[in-house]
C-alpha positions in Angstrom: 90.4 99.0 68.8 92.8 101.2 70.9 92.3 103.8 68.4 88.9 104.1 68.3 89.3 103.9 72.6 91.5 107.0 72.5 89.4 109.1 69.8 86.1 108.3 72.3 88.0 108.4 75.4 86.9 105.4 76.9 88.5 104.6 80.0 88.2 101.4 82.5 88.3 100.9 85.6 89.2 98.1 87.8 86.8 96.2 89.8 87.9 96.2 93.6 87.2 95.0 97.0 85.7 97.8 99.2 83.4 97.8 102.5 81.3 99.8 100.7 78.7 99.6 103.9 81.1 100.8 105.9 82.4 104.0 103.8 81.1 106.9 104.8 82.3 110.0 101.8 81.9 113.5 103.3 83.1 116.5 100.7 85.6 119.3 101.5 88.0 121.1 100.7 92.2 121.3 101.2 93.4 124.6 103.4 96.6 125.4 104.4 97.3 124.5 108.2 98.0 127.2 110.6 101.7 126.8 111.0 101.8 127.1 107.3 102.4 130.6 106.8 105.3 132.7 108.3 105.5 136.2 108.4 108.8 138.6 108.1 108.2 141.9 109.9 110.5 144.6 110.1 112.7 145.0 113.4 113.4 148.5 113.4 111.9 151.2 110.7 113.7 151.8 107.3 113.7 151.9 103.5 113.1 148.4 102.0 114.8 146.5 99.2 112.8 143.4 97.7 114.8 140.6 96.2 112.4 138.1 95.9 109.1 138.0 94.0 105.7 137.0 94.9 105.2 133.3 93.8 108.8 132.6 94.1 110.0 129.7 95.8 112.6 130.2 98.6 115.1 128.0 100.6 116.2 128.1 103.8 118.7 131.1 104.0 118.0 132.9 100.8 117.7 136.5 101.3 114.2 138.0 100.8 114.7 141.5 101.3 117.1 144.2 103.1 116.2 147.4 104.9 119.0 150.4 105.7 117.8 151.4 108.6 118.5 155.5 111.1 118.5 153.2 114.1 121.0 150.8 113.2 123.8 153.5 113.7 122.2 153.7 117.6 122.8 150.1 118.4 126.2 150.1 116.9 127.5 153.0 119.1 125.6 150.8 121.9 127.7 148.4 121.3 131.2 149.9 120.9 130.3 152.1 124.0 130.1 148.7 125.7 133.5 147.6 124.4 135.1 150.9 125.5 133.4 150.8 128.8 134.8 147.2 129.4 138.5 148.6 128.8 138.2 151.2 130.8 137.1 149.1 133.7 139.6 146.6 133.4 142.1 149.8 133.5 140.5 150.6 136.5 140.6 147.0 137.8 144.7 147.3 137.5 144.9 150.3 139.0 143.0 148.7 141.9 145.1 145.8 142.4 148.4 147.6 141.7 147.3 150.3 144.7 146.5 148.0 147.2 149.9 145.5 146.0 151.6 148.7 146.5 150.4 149.6 149.9 150.8 145.9 150.7 154.5 145.8 150.0 155.1 149.3 152.2 153.2 147.9 155.2 155.5 145.1 155.3 158.8 147.0 154.4 157.8 149.0 157.3 156.4 146.4 159.8 160.2 144.9 158.9 162.3 148.2 159.3 159.8 148.6 162.7 160.9 145.0 163.9 164.4 145.3 163.0 164.3 148.8 165.4 162.6 147.2 168.4 165.9 144.9 168.5 168.2 147.6 169.0 165.7 149.0 171.2 164.7 152.0 169.1 161.6 153.8 168.1 159.9 155.7 165.0 157.2 157.1 166.1 156.9 158.7 162.1 157.5 155.1 161.0 154.9 153.8 163.2 152.1 156.1 162.3 153.3 156.0 158.2 152.5 152.7 158.7 149.1 152.4 160.8 148.1 155.0 157.9 148.6 152.7 155.3 146.9 150.1 156.9 143.7 152.2 157.5 144.0 152.4 153.8 143.5 148.8 153.0 140.0 148.6 153.1 139.4 151.5 150.9 141.7 150.1 148.5 139.7 146.5 148.6 136.8 148.4 148.0 138.2 150.5 145.3 139.0 147.3 143.6 135.5 145.8 144.4 134.0 149.0 142.9 136.3 148.2 139.5 134.8 144.9 139.1 131.8 145.8 139.5 132.3 148.0 137.1 133.9 145.7 134.7 130.5 143.6 135.4 128.1 146.0 134.2 129.9 147.2 131.0 129.7 143.3 130.3 126.1 143.5 130.6 126.1 146.6 128.8 127.8 144.9 125.8 125.9 141.6 126.0 122.2 143.5 125.7 124.0 145.7 123.3 124.7 142.3 120.9 121.6 140.6 121.9 119.1 143.2 120.2 121.9 143.6 117.4 121.5 139.6 116.9 117.5 140.3 116.8 118.0 142.9 114.4 120.1 141.3 111.9 119.7 137.4 112.6 123.2 137.1 112.8 124.5 135.5 116.1 126.6 137.3 119.1 129.7 135.7 118.0 129.4 136.2 114.4 128.6 140.0 115.3 131.9 140.0 116.9 134.1 137.7 114.8 136.7 139.8 113.0 136.4 140.3 109.2 138.4 142.4 106.9 136.1 145.1 104.7 138.0 147.4 102.4 141.5 146.5 103.8 140.5 147.3 107.4 140.1 144.3 110.0 137.3 145.2 112.3 134.5 143.2 113.6 131.4 142.2 111.3 128.7 144.7 113.0 130.8 147.8 112.6 130.9 146.8 108.4 127.1 146.5 108.7 125.0 148.9 106.5 122.4 147.2 105.3 120.3 144.6 107.0 119.7 141.3 105.3 116.8 139.1 105.9 116.5 135.8 105.1 114.3 132.7 104.8 114.0 130.8 107.6 111.7 127.9 106.0 111.2 126.8 102.8 108.1 128.0 101.1 106.6 130.1 98.6 106.7 134.0 98.6 102.4 134.3 99.2 102.4 138.3 99.9 104.4 141.6 99.3 103.1 144.1 102.0 105.4 147.3 100.8 106.7 148.2 97.5 110.3 147.5 96.8 112.1 151.1 98.5 109.3 152.0 100.7 110.2 152.9 104.3 108.3 150.7 106.3 107.9 151.4 110.6 109.1 149.0 112.8 107.0 145.5 113.1 105.7 146.6 109.6 104.9 143.3 107.5 107.1 143.2 104.6 106.6 139.7 102.8 105.0 135.9 104.1 105.4 132.9 102.6 103.4 129.7 103.0 104.8 126.1 102.8 102.8 124.7 100.1 102.5 121.0 101.2 101.7 121.8 104.6 97.6 121.0 104.1 94.2 120.0 106.0 91.5 119.1 104.5 88.6 120.4 105.9 85.2 118.7 105.2 81.7 118.8 106.7 79.8 115.6 108.0 76.6 115.1 109.1 75.7 115.4 112.7 73.8 112.0 112.0 77.0 110.5 111.4 78.8 111.4 114.4 78.1 108.1 116.6 79.6 106.2 113.7 82.6 108.8 113.7 83.6 107.3 117.0 85.2 104.2 115.6 87.3 104.6 112.7 89.0 102.0 111.1 90.5 103.9 108.2 90.5 107.3 106.1 91.7 108.3 102.6 91.1 111.5 100.8 90.5 110.6 96.9 89.8 113.4 94.3 86.8 114.2 92.7 86.0 112.3 89.5 88.6 114.3 86.6 89.6 113.5 83.5 93.5 112.6 84.0 93.1 111.5 87.2 93.0 108.1 88.5 90.1 107.1 90.7 92.0 105.2 92.8 94.6 107.6 93.8 94.0 108.2 97.0 96.0 109.0 100.5 95.3 107.7 103.7 94.9 110.1 106.0 94.5 111.1 110.2 91.2 111.9 111.3 90.4 114.2 114.1 86.5 115.1 114.7 86.7 119.6 115.0 85.5 121.5 117.4 82.9 123.3 115.2 79.5 122.6 114.6 76.7 124.2 112.8 73.2 123.8 113.9 71.3 125.2 110.9 73.2 123.1 108.6 73.4 120.1 111.0 76.9 119.6 110.5 79.8 118.9 112.2 84.2 119.4 110.8 86.1 116.8 110.0 89.9 117.5 109.8 92.4 115.2 108.0 96.0 115.2 107.5 97.1 113.6 104.4 100.0 111.2 104.9 101.3 112.0 101.4 101.7 114.7 99.0 99.7 114.1 95.5 99.8 116.8 92.5 96.4 117.2 93.0 96.7 118.4 97.1 96.7 121.9 96.9 95.1 124.7 99.0 91.0 125.3 97.5 91.1 121.8 96.1 87.9 120.1 96.7 88.0 116.6 97.3 85.9 114.0 98.8 87.1 111.9 102.7 86.2 108.3 103.0 86.2 107.3 106.3 85.7 103.5 106.8 84.0 103.0 110.4 83.8 99.8 111.9 81.2 97.4 111.4 79.8 93.9 110.8 79.7 94.0 107.3 82.7 92.6 105.4 84.1 93.3 102.1 82.1 93.1 98.8 83.3 93.5 94.9 82.7 97.3 93.9 82.5 99.2 91.0 82.7 103.5 90.3 79.7 104.6 90.3 79.9 106.7 87.3 80.0 103.6 85.4 76.4 102.6 85.7 74.0 104.0 83.0 70.5 103.8 82.8 68.9 101.9 80.0 65.2 103.1 80.0 64.3 101.6 83.5 67.3 99.1 84.2 70.4 99.9 85.1 73.8 98.5 83.2 77.2 98.7 82.8 79.9 97.1 80.7 82.2 94.3 81.2 85.3 94.4 79.2 85.5 91.1 78.1 88.4 88.6 79.7 88.9 86.7 76.4 89.2 90.1 74.1 90.7 93.2 75.3 88.8 95.3 72.5 85.0 93.7 73.6 82.5 94.6 76.4 79.8 93.0 77.7 76.6 94.6 78.6 75.7 93.4 81.9 72.2 94.4 84.0 73.6 95.8 87.2 72.5 93.9 90.1 73.4 96.6 92.2 73.8 96.7 96.3 74.6 99.5 98.4 76.4 102.8 97.6 78.7 104.9 99.5 78.0 107.8 96.4 81.0 107.1 94.5 81.3 103.2 95.0 78.6 100.8 94.4 78.6 97.1 95.7 77.6 94.6 92.8 75.9 91.4 94.0 76.6 89.4 91.0 77.8 89.7 87.3 81.6 90.3 87.9 84.9 89.0 89.3 87.8 90.6 91.1 90.2 91.3 88.2 87.2 91.9 85.7 87.7 95.6 84.3 84.4 98.1 83.9 84.0 100.6 81.2 84.1 104.2 83.2 84.0 107.1 80.7 
């Protein structure tokens, strides 16, 4: 009865149609993908204040740590200097434009007077000399205007460079740094009010490592902490070199957990398979990498499992049961089939064994597709 089955830990597995003869089972383990880990380092030297703990889950935008750097005021000063240079260059341009316009106006007035005097047959040598002097000064005044415009462009580039450096350090955009905000009743650009620089998470993940202690002084480029994406995993297995010709024609692949109490034997996940570059001549094996298509609770870095690769073959499907359901009775291999007419009974069947892939074994007779087999 059900109570006895629970007390004894009896479990059942359904008969499946599988291509046992075309399945290659390879042991291996899960590992993090190369891009699953992200490091957060210091952009400037400073004192660090940690705001997360190891193994804490974080989301994009969460503040991981903040730091106070003695170099940050220098960056702020560079921005202020750039703003002052722009303002000064703008004033110089206004002065140069006004001087040029004044000289051109005076020249126009003098030429008009000289024209009127010429009609009256009257000459003014002093006016002509002054007009000629003003005309000679026009190239200099235009050059001064161009020089002021060049100074303005240089000042703008200085400010852009300073803002870019500040943006890299703070993680804020240049527009956000220049945006006006009210701090303690004073309206000023955001960058002027920053004393502690916050470092936020760029991706979702779990804090893997804290490389510094809270309150420590870290140098520029020092590692502060790292996060990992626990879902960004892949499966690394070691296949026999003799199976290399068969692995060239992969029809499908699944990653399945080892026989574990509480896990469904058929709880596998489809995977994309690629042959790795590494081979081990002493062990006669080669690396096979597989990326699971879905997540499972048992898929975690370091967990062992098996990769089942179905290759192209002339053999068809066969009725198969788990290899663990086969027991020995003397020299005979037997299994127990659940009675289709009475779920509380099991029928002893001598196993007519076919090919096996190490986990599943084909049964040539004595079972049907809808049968259940005693597993544990």
